[in-house]
N, C-alpha and C positions, 0 to 999 in steps of 0.2 A: 504493499500499501503506497502511496507516493505521500511525504510530507505537505506536499503544496495543495492547500485548501482549495476546493473544488468550488465556484460559484454558483449560485442558483441558476437553474434552466427557466427562463422566462418563456411564458408563453407566447406563441406568435397569434396574431391579428385576428385569424382563423380559428384557433382553436380557441380562444376569449369567446368567440362569437357562436361557438357549440357551446358552450358552458353556460350562458346566461339565462334561459329559460328556465336552471336548474337552481338559479343564484338565491330567489325569493323564499324556496322551501329549504333551505340549509335551515338547523335545526338547533341552538345551544343551549346547554344544560343550565341548573343553578349553580351558582359556583360555590365548591367545598373543598376543606383545609387541613391541614394537620398541622403541627406548631411551624414548619418550616417553609410548606407550598400553598400558594392558593389552585385550586384545579378546576377544569372545568371537560365535560368532552362536546364534541360538534358532531352531529349526525348529519349526512349527506345523504341525499335523496339516492336509493341506491342505484338506479339508472342513470346518475351523475356519474359512476364508478366508470360506466361504456363508453365517455365521450374522453376520462380525463388521459390526458398520451401516456402511453405505454413506458417510457423513462422516467415518469412518476412513480412506477410501482416496483418493488423488490421480486427481481423473477425468481427468485429462489421461495418465499413464500406468496407471492400472488398476492400481497397488498401493498400498501401504498408507502412508500418507504418514509423514515423521516424527511419530513420538507421545511426547507428556509422561511422566511416569515416573509420574502418576496415571493415564494411560490404559493404558500398557501392563502395567500392576500390575493393572488394572481387567479385561484379558482372563484374566488367569490365570498372567502372566509372575512367577517369584519369583526374586530375585538380590539378594546385599547391595548396600547402598547406595552410590553414586556412576555407578553405571552408568547411559551416553545412549544412547539410540536416536540413530544418526546415518546410516543406511543401508538401506534394505531392496532386496534382489538382486534384479534385475528378472527374469532368467531363470527363478527360481524363485521368485515372490511371495509365498511363504509362510517363507522365510526371513528374520531380520530381525538385522541388524547391530548391535551393542553394543561401544561400548570407555568406558572412562575412567582419569583421568590414573594411571601407573603410581607405585606407593610408593614412595617415596625406599628408599633401601638402608640396610638399618642396618648400624652400625659394629659390627665384628669384637672 
């Protein structure tokens, strides 16, 4: 494996056009947290997976690979800053798991 960081693979205009019809049907879970992170999952319409470019998938598992922010935003996922795609739920490959550092508690 190369030590060189690979940049995001951005969508072409044609690819973006094929995804547009699904973007209003993306579902965002409520946030949940532990001591370190805030989490949420994003549920893509199942048919959306059929039009996402093949190189966004892990060939070994058939699920979406871990996407960089520019890539998941390109799919139409909209979230505030700081979220990181860290896992795809293999039994349900249309579910993407996100996390971000938990905000520091504000003094009262």
